[in-house]
C-alpha positions, 0 to 999 in steps of 0.5 A, a space after each residue: 154927688 151921684 154915682 153912675 157905674 157903666 158895664 166893660 163894654 159902654 166903657 169901650 165903646 166910649 173910652 170912659 175913664 173910670 174915677 173912683 170905684 166905691 165911692 157911694 151915690 148920695 142920691 135920693 135914686 142910688 147908685 146908677 148901672 148903666 149898660 150898652 145896648 144895641 138895637 136896629 135903630 142904632 146904638 142905645 145906653 140903658 141906665 138903672 136905678 139901685 133904689 127904685 129901679 126906674 129905666 131911662 134909656 138915651 141914644 149916644 148923643 143924649 149919653 155924651 153930653 149928660 156925661 159931658 155935663 156931669 164930668 164938667 166936660 162939656 157946659 150949657 154954651 158948648 151943648 146948645 151952639 151943638 144944635 
C-alpha cells in the first residue's frame, strides 16, 4: 500500500480526507510526504520519498489525476477523455 502524508495546507487546498494516519507504506520507497508549494507558474506539489529522499514535483492537474487513480475516483478511461 502506498502512503502519502500530506501537509495541512495541501489537505485543505484539495479537500483531501485522511483515511488512516497510522498505516505504514509497503512499497520499496516507503512513505511519501507531500507539500503544496506556490510558484510564479502556479501551485506545485512536492512529493518526497521517506527512504530514498527522491523528490517528485507535480502540477495541480497531475496531482489530481494521480491521487484520483490511487483512491479509485478516476479510471484510465475518464482521464484519457479529458485530454
